[in-house]
SERO-4910 file (N, C-alpha, C, O; in steps of 0.05 Angstrom, whole numbers):
BEGIN
 pado doro    nc1    nc2    nc3   cac1   cac2   cac3    cc1    cc2    cc3    oc1    oc2    oc3
  Met    A   1383   1433    493   1390   1432    464   1419   1441    460   1427   1461    471
  Arg    A   1435   1425    445   1462   1432    441   1465   1456    423   1447   1464    409
  Lys    A   1489   1467    423   1494   1492    408   1488   1489    378   1476   1507    367
  Ile    A   1496   1467    366   1492   1464    337   1462   1466    330   1455   1480    311
  Ser    A   1445   1453    346   1416   1453    340   1405   1481    345   1389   1490    329
  Phe    A   1413   1494    366   1403   1521    372   1410   1540    350   1393   1555    341
  Cys    A   1435   1541    342   1444   1560    321   1430   1554    295   1422   1572    280
  Tyr    A   1427   1528    288   1414   1521    263   1385   1530    262   1376   1542    243
  Leu    A   1370   1525    284   1342   1532    284   1339   1563    286   1321   1574    273
  Ala    A   1356   1576    301   1354   1605    303   1358   1618    276   1344   1637    269
  Trp    A   1377   1608    260   1381   1619    233   1357   1615    215   1349   1633    200
  Leu    A   1344   1591    217   1322   1585    200   1297   1602    207   1280   1606    189
  Phe    A   1295   1612    231   1272   1628    238   1271   1654    223   1250   1668    223
  Phe    A   1292   1662    210   1292   1686    194   1282   1682    166   1280   1701    151
  Leu    A   1276   1657    159   1267   1651    132   1239   1661    127   1224   1667    146
  Gly    A   1231   1664    102   1205   1675     95   1181   1658    100   1184   1636    111
  Asn    A   1158   1668     93   1133   1655     99   1120   1641     76   1099   1629     79
  Ser    A   1133   1641     52   1120   1630     28   1114   1601     31   1130   1586     42
  Ser    A   1091   1593     21   1081   1565     23   1097   1547      5   1106   1556    -17
  Ala    A   1100   1521     12   1115   1502     -3   1097   1479    -11   1088   1463      6
  Ser    A   1090   1477    -37   1073   1455    -46   1088   1430    -49   1110   1429    -60
  Ala    A   1077   1408    -38   1091   1382    -40   1090   1371    -68   1104   1351    -74
  Thr    A   1074   1383    -86   1073   1372   -113   1095   1384   -131   1097   1376   -154
  Gly    A   1111   1402   -120   1133   1413   -136   1154   1392   -139   1158   1375   -122
  Ala    A   1169   1393   -162   1190   1374   -167   1217   1386   -161   1221   1410   -165
  Tyr    A   1235   1370   -151   1262   1379   -143   1283   1363   -159   1279   1340   -165
  Lys    A   1304   1377   -166   1327   1364   -180   1343   1348   -159   1346   1357   -136
  Tyr    A   1353   1325   -167   1370   1309   -149   1393   1296   -165   1392   1294   -190
  Gln    A   1413   1287   -151   1435   1272   -162   1446   1254   -141   1460   1263   -122
  Phe    A   1441   1228   -144   1451   1209   -125   1482   1206   -128   1493   1211   -149
  Pro    A   1495   1199   -106   1524   1195   -107   1533   1176   -129   1520   1155   -134
  Ser    A   1554   1182   -142   1565   1166   -164   1595   1169   -165   1605   1191   -162
  Ser    A   1609   1147   -170   1638   1149   -171   1647   1165   -196   1670   1173   -197
  Ser    A   1629   1169   -215   1637   1184   -239   1633   1214   -236   1640   1229   -253
  Leu    A   1621   1222   -213   1616   1250   -208   1632   1260   -184   1637   1245   -166
  Ser    A   1640   1285   -185   1653   1297   -162   1633   1298   -139   1610   1305   -144
  Pro    A   1641   1292   -114   1623   1294    -91   1610   1321    -88   1589   1324    -76
  Gln    A   1623   1342   -100   1611   1369    -99   1585   1370   -114   1569   1388   -109
  Asn    A   1581   1351   -132   1556   1351   -149   1535   1332   -138   1513   1331   -150
  Trp    A   1540   1318   -117   1520   1301   -105   1498   1318    -93   1504   1336    -77
  Glu    A   1473   1313    -99   1451   1329    -89   1428   1311    -80   1412   1303    -96
  Thr    A   1427   1304    -55   1406   1287    -44   1391   1300    -21   1377   1286     -6
  Val    A   1394   1326    -18   1378   1341      1   1361   1360    -16   1371   1377    -30
  Ile    A   1334   1357    -14   1316   1372    -31   1299   1391    -14   1296   1387     10
  Gly    A   1289   1412    -27   1271   1430    -13   1286   1451      3   1310   1451      4
  Val    A   1270   1469     15   1281   1491     31   1264   1494     56   1240   1496     54
  Val    A   1277   1495     79   1263   1499    104   1252   1528    104   1266   1546     96
  Arg    A   1227   1531    113   1214   1558    113   1205   1566    140   1209   1551    160
  Gly    A   1194   1589    142   1184   1600    167   1154   1607    164   1145   1613    142
  His    A   1140   1606    187   1111   1613    187   1104   1626    213   1113   1617    234
  Thr    A   1087   1646    212   1076   1659    236   1048   1649    240   1031   1652    223
  Val    A   1042   1638    263   1016   1627    269    994   1648    268    997   1670    280
  Gln    A    973   1642    253    950   1661    250    927   1652    268    926   1630    278
  Glu    A    908   1670    272    885   1665    288    870   1641    277    864   1639    253
  Gly    A    864   1622    295    847   1598    287    863   1575    275    851   1554    270
  Glu    A    889   1578    270    904   1557    258    912   1535    278    918   1541    301
  Thr    A    912   1511    269    923   1488    284    946   1477    269    951   1485    246
  Phe    A    961   1458    282    983   1445    267    972   1430    243    987   1427    223
  Leu    A    948   1420    244    936   1406    222    934   1424    198    940   1417    175
  Asp    A    924   1449    202    921   1468    181    948   1476    169    952   1476    145
  Ile    A    967   1482    187    993   1491    178   1007   1469    162   1019   1474    141
  Ala    A   1006   1444    172   1019   1422    159   1008   1418    131   1024   1416    112
  Arg    A    982   1417    128    970   1413    102    977   1435     82    981   1430     59
  Asn    A    977   1460     92    982   1483     75   1010   1481     63   1015   1491     41
  Tyr    A   1029   1469     78   1057   1468     69   1064   1440     57   1087   1434     53
  Gly    A   1044   1423     53   1050   1397     42   1064   1378     62   1080   1362     54
  Leu    A   1057   1380     87   1069   1364    108   1047   1346    121   1023   1351    119
  Gly    A   1057   1325    135   1039   1309    151   1039   1320    180   1058   1335    187
  Phe    A   1019   1314    195   1017   1323    223   1042   1315    239   1051   1331    256
  Asn    A   1053   1291    234   1076   1282    249   1100   1300    246   1116   1303    264
  Glu    A   1103   1313    222   1127   1329    217   1127   1355    234   1148   1365    241
  Met    A   1103   1364    241   1101   1387    259   1102   1378    288   1114   1392    305
  Glu    A   1090   1356    294   1088   1346    321   1115   1339    333   1121   1346    356
  Ile    A   1132   1326    317   1158   1318    328   1178   1341    330   1197   1340    345
  Leu    A   1173   1362    314   1190   1385    315   1183   1404    339   1200   1417    350
  Tyr    A   1157   1404    346   1148   1421    368   1132   1405    388   1108   1409    391
  Pro    A   1145   1387    403   1131   1370    422   1119   1385    446   1101   1375    459
  Thr    A   1128   1409    451   1119   1424    475   1097   1444    468   1086   1457    486
  Ile    A   1090   1447    443   1069   1466    435   1043   1451    431   1043   1430    419
  Asp    A   1021   1462    442    995   1449    438    988   1451    408    984   1473    398
  Pro    A    985   1428    394    980   1429    365    953   1440    358    949   1448    335
  Trp    A    934   1440    377    907   1449    371    903   1479    375    886   1492    363
  Ile    A    919   1491    393    917   1519    398    945   1532    401    951   1543    422
  Pro    A    961   1531    380    987   1544    381    983   1574    385    964   1586    373
  Arg    A   1000   1587    400    996   1616    406    998   1632    380   1018   1630    365
  Val    A    979   1650    376    979   1667    353   1004   1685    354   1011   1696    374
  Gly    A   1017   1688    331   1041   1704    329   1067   1688    333   1089   1699    329
  Thr    A   1064   1662    341   1088   1646    345   1102   1641    319   1089   1634    299
  Arg    A   1128   1644    319   1144   1639    295   1152   1610    294   1165   1600    313
  Leu    A   1145   1596    272   1151   1568    270   1170   1562    246   1169   1575    226
  Leu    A   1187   1543    250   1202   1532    229   1185   1511    214   1172   1495    227
  Ile    A   1184   1512    188   1168   1493    172   1187   1475    158   1202   1483    140
  Pro    A   1188   1449    166   1208   1430    156   1203   1420    128   1199   1396    124
  Thr    A   1204   1438    108   1199   1430     80   1226   1425     66   1231   1434     44
  Gln    A   1243   1410     80   1268   1401     68   1273   1372     77   1268   1365    100
  Trp    A   1282   1355     58   1285   1327     64   1310   1315     51   1318   1324     30
  Val    A   1321   1295     65   1342   1279     53   1328   1256     38   1310   1243     49
  Leu    A   1336   1251     13   1324   1229     -2   1331   1202     10   1353   1198     20
  Pro    A   1312   1184     10   1317   1157     21   1333   1141      1   1333   1147    -23
  Pro    A   1347   1120     10   1362   1103     -9   1342   1088    -27   1321   1079    -17
  Thr    A   1349   1084    -52   1331   1070    -70   1348   1056    -92   1368   1067   -101
  Glu    A   1338   1033   -100   1351   1018   -122   1334   1021   -147   1345   1019   -169
  Lys    A   1308   1025   -145   1290   1026   -168   1285   1054   -178   1280   1057   -202
  Gln    A   1285   1074   -161   1278   1101   -168   1250   1103   -182   1247   1115   -203
  Gly    A   1231   1090   -169   1203   1093   -177   1188   1107   -154   1193   1131   -150
  Ile    A   1171   1093   -140   1159   1103   -116   1174   1091    -92   1179   1067    -91
  Val    A   1183   1108    -74   1196   1099    -49   1180   1110    -25   1176   1134    -23
  Ile    A   1172   1092     -8   1157   1099     16   1174   1093     40   1182   1070     45
  Asn    A   1181   1114     55   1197   1109     79   1179   1111    104   1170   1133    111
  Val    A   1174   1088    116   1154   1086    137   1159   1104    161   1141   1119    169
  Pro    A   1183   1105    173   1187   1121    197   1182   1151    193   1171   1164    211
  Glu    A   1188   1162    169   1183   1190    165   1155   1196    154   1148   1219    151
  Met    A   1140   1175    148   1113   1177    137   1113   1196    113   1100   1216    112
  Arg    A   1129   1187     93   1132   1204     69   1137   1186     44   1151   1166     46
  Leu    A   1125   1194     22   1128   1180     -4   1144   1198    -23   1140   1222    -24
  Tyr    A   1162   1185    -38   1178   1198    -58   1172   1186    -85   1172   1162    -88
  Leu    A   1167   1203   -105   1163   1194   -133   1186   1204   -150   1189   1228   -154
  Phe    A   1202   1186   -160   1226   1193   -175   1220   1192   -206   1205   1176   -216
  Tyr    A   1234   1211   -220   1234   1212   -249   1263   1209   -258   1276   1229   -263
  Pro    A   1273   1184   -259   1302   1181   -264   1312   1192   -291   1335   1200   -293
  Lys    A   1294   1193   -311   1303   1204   -337   1310   1233   -336   1328   1243   -350
  Thr    A   1295   1248   -319   1300   1277   -316   1314   1284   -290   1320   1308   -286
  Gln    A   1320   1264   -273   1333   1268   -247   1317   1288   -230   1328   1306   -218
  Met    A   1290   1284   -230   1272   1300   -213   1257   1282   -194   1254   1258   -199
  Val    A   1248   1294   -172   1233   1278   -152   1211   1295   -140   1215   1319   -135
  Arg    A   1189   1284   -133   1167   1297   -118   1164   1281    -92   1172   1258    -90
  Thr    A   1152   1294    -72   1148   1281    -46   1122   1289    -34   1113   1312    -36
  Tyr    A   1109   1270    -20   1083   1274     -8   1082   1261     20   1094   1240     24
  Pro    A   1069   1274     39   1065   1262     66   1044   1240     64   1027   1241     47
  Ile    A   1046   1221     82   1027   1198     82   1018   1190    110   1031   1197    130
  Gly    A    996   1176    111    988   1161    135    995   1132    131    994   1122    108
  Ile    A   1003   1118    152   1012   1090    149    997   1072    168    979   1081    183
  Gly    A   1004   1047    168    991   1027    185    995   1032    215   1017   1040    223
  Asp    A    975   1026    230    977   1027    259    997   1006    269   1004    988    253
  Val    A   1005   1007    294   1025    988    304   1015    959    303   1031    941    302
  Asp    A    989    956    303    977    928    302    973    920    273    966    897    268
  Phe    A    976    938    254    972    933    226    994    946    209    989    964    193
  Glu    A   1019    938    214   1041    952    202   1040    952    172   1033    932    159
  Thr    A   1048    974    160   1051    976    131   1073    956    123   1095    958    133
  Pro    A   1067    937    104   1086    916     97   1110    927     82   1107    941     62
  Leu    A   1134    920     91   1159    928     78   1165    909     55   1157    886     56
  Gly    A   1179    919     35   1187    902     13   1187    917    -13   1182    941    -14
  Thr    A   1191    902    -35   1192    913    -62   1168    902    -78   1165    878    -81
  Tyr    A   1151    920    -87   1127    913   -102   1125    929   -127   1145    941   -136
  His    A   1101    929   -140   1096    947   -162   1066    952   -164   1050    937   -153
  Val    A   1059    973   -179   1031    981   -182   1018    961   -202   1029    957   -224
  Val    A    995    950   -194    981    931   -212    955    941   -221    943    930   -240
  Ser    A    944    962   -209    918    973   -217    915   1002   -210    928   1012   -192
  Arg    A    898   1016   -226    892   1044   -222    862   1047   -223    849   1039   -243
  Gln    A    850   1058   -202    821   1061   -202    813   1089   -193    823   1100   -174
  Val    A    793   1100   -208    781   1126   -201    755   1119   -186    740   1102   -195
  Asn    A    749   1133   -165    725   1128   -148    722   1099   -141    702   1086   -149
  Pro    A    741   1087   -127    740   1059   -120    719   1053    -98    712   1071    -82
  Ser    A    709   1029    -99    692   1019    -77    710   1007    -56    734   1003    -61
  Cys    A    699   1001    -33    716    992    -11    702    968      3    679    971     13
  Thr    A    716    946      5    707    924     22    719    928     50    743    927     53
  Val    A    702    933     69    711    940     96    722    916    110    708    895    111
  Pro    A    746    917    121    758    895    136    740    887    160    726    904    171
  Lys    A    740    862    167    722    853    189    727    868    215    708    873    230
  Ser    A    752    876    219    758    890    244    746    919    245    745    931    266
  Leu    A    737    929    222    727    956    221    697    957    215    685    978    213
  Arg    A    684    934    211    656    933    203    638    944    225    617    955    219
  Glu    A    646    940    250    629    950    272    631    981    272    611    994    277
  Lys    A    655    991    266    659   1020    266    642   1033    244    628   1053    249
  Tyr    A    643   1022    219    629   1034    197    600   1024    194    584   1037    181
  Gly    A    593   1001    207    566    991    205    559    978    179    536    971    175
  Val    A    579    973    162    574    961    136    598    943    129    620    946    141
  Ser    A    595    926    110    617    909    100    628    918     73    649    910     63
  Phe    A    612    936     60    619    946     34    611    975     32    590    983     40
  Met    A    629    992     20    624   1020     17    627   1027    -13    649   1023    -24
  Pro    A    607   1039    -25    608   1047    -53    625   1072    -56    631   1085    -36
  Pro    A    632   1080    -80    646   1105    -84    630   1129    -72    605   1128    -72
  Gly    A    643   1149    -63    629   1172    -52    646   1187    -32    668   1178    -25
  Pro    A    636   1209    -22    651   1226     -3    658   1213     23    676   1222     37
  Glu    A    643   1192     31    649   1178     56    666   1153     53    671   1139     73
  Asn    A    674   1148     29    691   1124     25    719   1129     36    732   1149     28
  Pro    A    729   1113     54    755   1117     66    779   1116     46    801   1124     53
  Leu    A    774   1105     22    795   1104      2    798   1130    -14    816   1133    -30
  Gly    A    779   1148    -10    779   1172    -26    771   1168    -54    756   1149    -60
  Ser    A    781   1184    -72    772   1183   -100    793   1169   -119    787   1165   -142
  Arg    A    816   1160   -108    836   1148   -125    849   1124   -110    853   1125    -86
  Trp    A    856   1103   -125    868   1079   -113    890   1069   -132    885   1066   -156
  Leu    A    913   1064   -121    935   1050   -136    940   1024   -121    951   1023   -100
  Gly    A    931   1002   -134    934    976   -121    962    965   -125    975    968   -146
  Leu    A    972    952   -104   1000    941   -104    999    911   -109    979    898   -106
  Ser    A   1022    901   -117   1025    872   -121   1023    856    -96   1022    831    -97
  Arg    A   1024    869    -73   1018    856    -47    988    857    -44    977    879    -38
  Lys    A    975    835    -47    945    834    -48    933    847    -23    941    842     -1
  Gly    A    913    864    -28    899    878     -7    911    904      2    899    918     18
  Tyr    A    934    911    -10    947    936     -2    949    955    -25    951    947    -48
  Gly    A    948    981    -19    950   1001    -40    956   1029    -29    959   1033     -5
  Ile    A    957   1047    -47    961   1076    -41    936   1090    -49    926   1086    -71
  His    A    925   1106    -31    898   1117    -37    895   1144    -23    911   1153     -7
  Gly    A    872   1157    -30    865   1182    -17    851   1177      9    855   1156     21
  Thr    A    835   1196     19    822   1192     44    798   1211     47    797   1232     34
  Asp    A    778   1202     63    756   1220     69    761   1235     95    745   1251    104
  Phe    A    785   1231    107    792   1244    132    821   1254    130    840   1242    139
  Pro    A    825   1278    117    852   1288    111    869   1291    136    894   1289    133
  Trp    A    857   1296    159    874   1301    183    888   1276    193    902   1277    213
  Ser    A    883   1254    180    897   1229    188    924   1226    174    939   1208    181
  Val    A    930   1243    155    957   1242    142    978   1250    162    976   1271    176
  Gly    A    999   1234    164   1020   1239    184   1014   1225    210   1024   1233    231
  Arg    A    998   1204    208    991   1189    232    992   1158    226    992   1150    203
  Leu    A    993   1142    248    991   1113    245    962   1106    248    952   1103    270
  Val    A    948   1104    225    919   1102    226    907   1080    209    884   1072    213
  Thr    A    922   1069    189    909   1051    170    913   1022    178    925   1016    199
  His    A    902   1004    162    906    976    166    929    966    149    931    942    141
  Gly    A    948    984    142    972    977    127    975    991    101    997    993     90
  Cys    A    953   1002     91    954   1017     66    968   1044     70    973   1053     92
  Ile    A    973   1058     48    986   1084     48    966   1105     40    953   1103     19
  Arg    A    962   1125     57    941   1145     53    952   1172     48    971   1181     62
  Leu    A    942   1187     29    951   1214     22    928   1234     24    904   1226     24
  Tyr    A    935   1260     27    915   1280     24    901   1277     -3    913   1269    -22
  Pro    A    875   1283     -5    860   1280    -30    873   1294    -53    876   1283    -75
  Glu    A    882   1319    -49    894   1335    -71    921   1323    -79    928   1324   -103
  His    A    936   1311    -61    961   1299    -68    957   1272    -82    971   1266   -101
  Met    A    936   1258    -74    931   1232    -86    923   1235   -115    931   1220   -132
  Glu    A    907   1256   -121    899   1261   -148    923   1267   -165    926   1258   -188
  His    A    941   1283   -154    965   1290   -169    983   1266   -173    993   1262   -196
  Leu    A    987   1250   -152   1004   1226   -155    992   1207   -175   1006   1195   -191
  Phe    A    966   1203   -173    952   1184   -191    957   1190   -220    961   1172   -236
  Asn    A    957   1216   -227    962   1224   -255    991   1220   -264    996   1221   -288
  Gln    A   1009   1216   -245   1037   1213   -251   1046   1184   -252   1069   1178   -262
  Val    A   1030   1166   -243   1038   1138   -239   1024   1119   -258   1000   1120   -262
  Glu    A   1039   1101   -270   1028   1081   -288   1030   1053   -275   1045   1049   -256
  Val    A   1014   1034   -286   1016   1006   -277   1045    997   -283   1057   1005   -303
  Lys    A   1055    980   -266   1082    969   -266   1103    987   -254   1127    979   -252
  Thr    A   1095   1011   -244   1114   1028   -230   1124   1013   -206   1108   1004   -190
  Pro    A   1151   1011   -202   1161    998   -178   1155   1014   -153   1156   1038   -153
  Val    A   1150    999   -131   1144   1012   -105   1161    998    -84   1158    975    -78
  Glu    A   1180   1013    -72   1196   1003    -50   1186   1015    -24   1183   1039    -21
  Ile    A   1179    997     -5   1171   1006     21   1193    999     40   1198    975     46
  Ile    A   1207   1019     51   1230   1015     67   1226   1026     96   1206   1039    101
  Tyr    A   1244   1019    113   1243   1028    141   1270   1040    148   1288   1025    156
  Glu    A   1273   1066    145   1298   1078    151   1295   1105    166   1290   1126    153
  Pro    A   1297   1105    193   1293   1129    208   1317   1148    207   1315   1171    214
  Val    A   1340   1138    196   1364   1154    195   1372   1157    165   1377   1137    152
  Lys    A   1374   1182    156   1382   1186    128   1406   1205    126   1406   1226    140
  Val    A   1425   1198    110   1448   1215    105   1446   1227     77   1442   1212     58
  Gly    A   1449   1253     75   1447   1266     49   1470   1285     43   1486   1291     60
  Phe    A   1471   1294     17   1492   1311      8   1481   1335     -7   1462   1332    -22
  Lys    A   1493   1358     -2   1484   1382    -16   1507   1402    -17   1518   1410      4
  Ala    A   1515   1410    -41   1536   1430    -45   1561   1423    -31   1575   1441    -20
  Gly    A   1568   1398    -30   1593   1389    -17   1591   1385     12   1611   1378     25
  Asp    A   1568   1389     24   1564   1384     53   1549   1359     58   1534   1349     41
  Ile    A   1552   1348     83   1539   1323     91   1517   1330    111   1522   1345    130
  Tyr    A   1493   1319    107   1470   1325    125   1460   1299    137   1463   1277    125
  Leu    A   1449   1302    160   1436   1279    174   1408   1286    182   1402   1308    192
  Glu    A   1389   1268    176   1361   1272    183   1352   1247    199   1355   1224    190
  Val    A   1341   1251    223   1334   1229    241   1304   1231    249   1295   1252    257
  His    A   1290   1209    247   1262   1207    254   1258   1187    277   1275   1170    282
  Pro    A   1235   1189    290   1228   1168    310   1225   1141    297   1225   1139    272
  Asp    A   1224   1120    313   1222   1093    304   1194   1082    312   1192   1069    332
  Pro    A   1174   1087    296   1146   1081    304   1140   1052    309   1123   1046    326
  Tyr    A   1152   1034    294   1147   1006    297   1168    992    315   1168    967    318
  Lys    A   1186   1008    327   1207    997    345   1223    975    332   1227    953    344
  Lys    A   1233    980    308   1249    960    294   1279    964    298   1295    946    292
  Ile    A   1287    987    308   1316    993    312   1322    990    342   1311   1005    358
  Lys    A   1340    972    348   1347    967    377   1360    991    390   1354    998    412
  Asn    A   1378   1004    375   1392   1027    385   1396   1047    363   1413   1042    345
  Leu    A   1382   1069    363   1382   1088    341   1409   1101    337   1418   1106    315
  Arg    A   1423   1107    359   1450   1119    357   1469   1100    344   1485   1108    326
  Glu    A   1469   1075    352   1487   1055    340   1480   1051    311   1498   1047    294
  His    A   1454   1051    305   1445   1048    277   1456   1070    260   1466   1066    238
  Ala    A   1455   1095    270   1465   1118    255   1496   1117    251   1506   1121    230
  Arg    A   1510   1110    272   1539   1108    271   1547   1086    251   1567   1089    236
  Lys    A   1533   1063    251   1539   1042    233   1535   1050    204   1551   1044    187
  Leu    A   1513   1064    199   1507   1074    172   1529   1092    162   1538   1090    139
  Ile    A   1538   1111    179   1559   1130    172   1585   1115    166   1600   1122    148
  Gln    A   1591   1095    183   1615   1079    179   1614   1064    153   1634   1062    138
  Gln    A   1591   1052    146   1588   1037    121   1591   1055     97   1601   1046     76
  Met    A   1584   1080     99   1586   1099     77   1615   1109     74   1621   1122     54
  Gly    A   1632   1104     94   1660   1113     92   1664   1142     97   1683   1154     86
  Ile    A   1646   1155    113   1648   1184    117   1654   1191    146   1651   1215    154
  Val    A   1662   1172    162   1668   1178    190   1688   1200    194   1684   1218    211
  Ala    A   1709   1200    178   1730   1220    180   1721   1248    171   1735   1267    175
  Leu    A   1697   1250    158   1689   1275    147   1668   1289    163   1659   1311    156
  Ile    A   1659   1277    185   1638   1289    201   1647   1299    228   1668   1290    238
  Ser    A   1632   1316    240   1637   1326    267   1622   1308    287   1597   1306    285
  Thr    A   1636   1295    305   1623   1278    324   1603   1293    342   1582   1283    348
  Ser    A   1610   1317    350   1592   1333    367   1567   1341    352   1545   1341    363
  Asp    A   1570   1347    326   1546   1354    310   1528   1329    306   1504   1331    307
  Leu    A   1541   1306    302   1526   1281    299   1510   1276    324   1486   1269    322
  Glu    A   1522   1278    347   1509   1272    372   1486   1292    377   1466   1285    389
  Ala    A   1490   1317    369   1470   1337    373   1445   1330    357   1422   1334    367
  Val    A   1448   1321    333   1425   1313    316   1411   1289    328   1387   1288    328
  Leu    A   1427   1270    338   1415   1246    349   1400   1251    376   1384   1235    384
  Asp    A   1406   1274    388   1392   1282    412   1363   1290    406   1346   1291    423
  His    A   1358   1298    380   1332   1309    373   1322   1295    347   1329   1304    325
  Thr    A   1306   1275    350   1296   1260    327   1272   1275    316   1249   1266    318
  Asn    A   1278   1299    304   1257   1317    295   1253   1319    265   1238   1335    256
  Gly    A   1267   1302    250   1263   1301    221   1274   1324    205   1268   1326    181
  Val    A   1290   1341    217   1301   1364    203   1330   1357    194   1346   1350    211
  Pro    A   1336   1360    168   1364   1355    159   1383   1376    171   1378   1400    170
  Val    A   1405   1367    182   1425   1385    194   1453   1378    184   1459   1354    182
  Lys    A   1468   1397    178   1496   1393    168   1513   1382    190   1514   1392    213
  Ile    A   1527   1360    184   1544   1347    204   1573   1344    194   1590   1335    209
  Gly    A   1578   1352    169   1605   1349    159   1608   1360    131   1589   1372    120
  Ser    A   1631   1355    118   1636   1366     91   1653   1347     75   1670   1333     85
  Leu    A   1647   1347     48   1663   1331     29   1684   1349     16   1700   1339      0
  Lys    A   1684   1374     22   1700   1394      7   1730   1390     10   1746   1397     -7
  His    A   1738   1378     33   1767   1374     38   1773   1344     42   1790   1337     58
  Lys    A   1759   1328     26   1762   1299     29   1790   1290     20   1800   1300      0
  Asp    A   1801   1272     35   1826   1259     27   1821   1244      0   1803   1227     -1
  Pro    A   1836   1250    -21   1832   1236    -46   1834   1206    -45   1825   1192    -63
  Asn    A   1847   1196    -25   1851   1167    -22   1828   1154     -6   1827   1130     -4
  Leu    A   1809   1171      3   1786   1160     19   1765   1149      0   1757   1163    -19
  Thr    A   1756   1125      5   1736   1112    -12   1708   1115      1   1704   1107     24
  Leu    A   1690   1127    -14   1663   1131     -5   1644   1111    -19   1648   1105    -42
  Lys    A   1624   1101     -4   1605   1083    -16   1584   1099    -31   1572   1116    -20
  Thr    A   1581   1093    -57   1562   1108    -74   1537   1093    -81   1519   1104    -94
  Thr    A   1535   1067    -73   1511   1052    -78   1493   1053    -53   1504   1056    -31
  Pro    A   1467   1049    -56   1449   1051    -33   1456   1031    -10   1461   1008    -16
  Ile    A   1455   1041     14   1460   1024     38   1434   1008     43   1412   1019     42
  Lys    A   1436    982     48   1413    966     53   1398    976     78   1410    981     99
  Thr    A   1372    980     75   1356    989     97   1340    966    109   1341    944     99
  Val    A   1326    971    130   1308    951    142   1284    948    125   1267    965    124
  Thr    A   1283    925    110   1260    921     92   1250    892     96   1262    876    108
  Gly    A   1226    888     84   1215    861     84   1230    845     63   1245    855     47
  Gln    A   1224    819     62   1237    801     43   1220    796     19   1230    785     -1
  Lys    A   1195    803     20   1177    796     -2   1183    813    -27   1183    838    -25
  Lys    A   1187    801    -50   1191    816    -75   1173    803    -95   1174    779   -100
  Asn    A   1156    820   -108   1138    809   -128   1129    831   -147   1114    826   -166
***
C-alpha cells in the first residue's frame, strides 16, 4: 500500500463509532461556472469507525451503517467476512462522491451498487445500497422513469427461476422476492423493489432489477412519485469536490465494461480540465486500490484563474435506450 493510502486510512481509524443511516439527507452543490470552486460540494457523508463485536459479520455491520455487503468486502478483502476478529477496528466507508447526473432524480450507479435520490429544489440528496443484476442478467443502462408504484406486489417468476421457487406466480407476502414495495420502470419488466433476503444487497444477484433493504425501500417508496426520472449509469471512477479539494473514488468493474481502468480515470480527469491540479502519485495510489473510498488527490484552492474546468456532467458508460 502506498504512503497516501496508509496515512489516509490510519487517520480515519481514529473516527468515532456512531452509526450512519443511509436515509439521512446530505447537502450538495454540483460544479457551476457561476460559483466559486470553493463552494462545489459533491462529496457527501463522513467516513466512520467501528469495533467488531461478538457475533457480528460484515453483513450485520454493513446493514447497520446503511451499506451493501460489497462496500465492506472490497475494502477488507483479506478479512473473513463471516467471522471478523472481535475487537478489530474497521473503517466504515459512509462517504461517497456523487455520480454525474443530468436529471437529478434517481441515479443508479451499477459498479458501486448504490442508488442516489436527488432533491434539486433543496439541493439535498439521499443514498441507498442496492443489489443488481448478475453477470448473465445485467441491470440495463439508460434513462427511464417511474411508471408505477405498488404496495405488496405480486410476482410473476421468470422461467429461469421457476425450478428454484417451484412456482410461476408468487402472491404478496413475506416470501415474495420483491418485498413489500415496487417502483416499476419504463423499461418493461424492470423495477426497483425490496427483498425477502436482505443479505443480497451489495451483490450481483437479480435478473436485472434493483433491490434494496426492506427498510430502505419503504423509505424510498414514500419519497418517489410516478414520472420521477431514473438514470442507470456505469461509472466505476468518480471525481468529487469538497471544501476546495479534489477527491477520487474508484470501484471494481463488475460487468467488465472498461478496457483499462487506469486509462479511463486519466481520460476522465483530462476531460474535466483538472490534470494540473492533482498529484500524480496520489492518483496512482488510489488506482492501486479499487476500494470505493473517496481520497483527496488534489486541490482547487490555488487554481490558475486562466484554467478552464468542465462544469457539466461527463458522459458515462450508459445504454442508448431513452423512454
